[in-house]
C-alpha positions as CSV (number, residue, x, y, z in Angstrom):
1,M,107.8,102.4,112.6
2,I,104.2,103.0,113.2
3,I,102.1,104.3,110.1
4,D,98.3,105.0,110.7
5,L,97.0,105.9,107.6
6,K,93.5,106.2,108.8
7,N,95.0,109.5,110.5
8,L,96.6,110.8,107.3
9,P,94.9,112.6,104.6
10,S,92.7,111.0,102.4
11,L,92.7,112.1,98.6
12,E,89.7,111.2,95.8
13,H,91.7,110.2,92.5
14,H,88.7,110.3,89.8
15,N,88.6,107.6,87.2
16,F,92.4,106.5,88.6
17,K,94.6,104.8,86.4
18,E,92.0,105.7,83.5
19,G,89.2,103.5,85.5
20,K,85.7,104.6,86.4
21,G,84.5,106.6,89.5
22,V,86.5,107.3,92.2
23,F,89.5,105.6,94.4
24,I,89.5,107.4,97.8
25,A,93.0,106.5,99.7
26,H,95.3,107.5,102.8
27,T,98.6,107.0,101.5
28,Y,102.0,107.1,102.4
29,F,105.4,107.7,100.4
30,D,108.8,107.4,101.4
31,G,110.2,108.1,97.8
32,K,110.0,104.0,97.1
33,T,107.4,102.4,98.9
34,K,104.4,103.5,98.6
35,I,101.0,102.1,101.1
36,M,97.9,103.0,101.1
37,L,94.4,102.2,103.0
38,G,91.8,102.3,99.7
39,K,88.6,101.9,99.0
40,L,86.2,101.5,95.5
41,P,82.9,102.2,96.3
42,P,80.4,100.1,94.0
43,G,80.7,100.9,90.4
44,S,84.4,102.4,90.6
45,S,88.0,100.6,89.2
46,I,91.4,100.7,89.4
47,G,92.2,101.1,85.0
48,Y,94.3,98.3,83.7
49,H,98.1,99.3,84.1
50,T,101.6,97.7,83.7
51,H,104.0,97.5,86.5
52,T,107.2,98.7,84.8
53,D,109.0,99.7,87.9
54,D,107.6,98.1,90.8
55,S,105.4,95.2,92.2
56,E,102.2,95.7,94.1
57,V,100.5,93.7,97.1
58,I,96.7,94.1,97.8
59,I,95.0,93.2,100.7
60,C,91.4,92.7,100.7
61,I,89.5,93.6,104.0
62,S,86.4,94.0,102.8
63,G,83.9,94.1,100.0
64,V,84.4,91.2,97.2
65,G,86.2,92.9,94.2
66,N,87.1,91.8,90.6
67,V,91.1,91.8,89.8
68,V,91.3,91.7,85.7
69,L,94.7,89.9,84.3
70,K,95.8,89.3,81.1
71,E,95.3,85.6,81.8
72,G,92.0,86.4,83.0
73,N,90.0,87.6,86.4
74,E,90.3,86.5,90.1
75,T,87.9,87.4,92.1
76,L,89.5,89.1,95.9
77,R,87.6,88.9,99.2
78,P,88.0,89.5,102.6
79,G,91.4,87.8,103.8
80,N,92.6,87.6,100.2
81,V,96.4,89.1,98.7
82,H,96.8,90.0,95.2
83,Y,100.1,90.2,93.8
84,C,100.8,92.1,90.6
85,P,105.1,91.0,90.0
86,K,107.2,94.1,88.7
87,G,106.6,93.5,84.4
88,E,102.8,92.3,84.7
89,S,99.2,94.2,84.5
90,H,96.3,94.0,86.3
91,S,93.1,96.5,87.5
92,L,90.7,96.0,90.4
93,E,87.0,96.5,90.1
94,N,85.0,96.8,92.7
95,N,81.4,95.5,90.9
96,G,79.7,93.9,94.4
97,T,76.9,96.2,96.1
98,E,79.5,97.7,99.2
99,D,82.8,99.2,99.6
100,L,85.7,97.2,98.3
101,T,88.7,98.1,100.8
102,V,92.1,97.5,100.7
103,Y,95.3,98.0,102.1
104,A,98.2,98.4,98.9
105,I,101.6,98.1,99.1
106,V,103.8,99.5,95.8
107,T,107.6,99.0,96.4
108,R,110.1,99.1,94.1
C-alpha cells in the first residue's frame, strides 16, 4: 500500500501538545497507526508528552531539532531517527533557522 502523504490535506496544529508555534502535518491514520509528514517552523515545538498507549519513530528529513527527554537532550539532524518507546516521554523543538521536516510514525 502506497500512502502519498504530500497529497493528503495538511492541518496546522497550533501549540501542539502544549508546545509553541505551529506543527503542520499531512497525516494518514487507520485507527491504529498514524503516519505523518510534518514541519516545525523555527521557534516552534511539540510539547513534552508521554506515549502511554503507543510508541513513536521520528525520521529527520531536513533542518535541525532538539529532542527533550527525561535523561537530557538529543540533537536531531537529517538522516537521524529518534525512537520513543511506549511509556516514555519526549518533546521536539526547532531551535534552528530553517524548517524542521520529519516523518513520524505512531503505532499501538
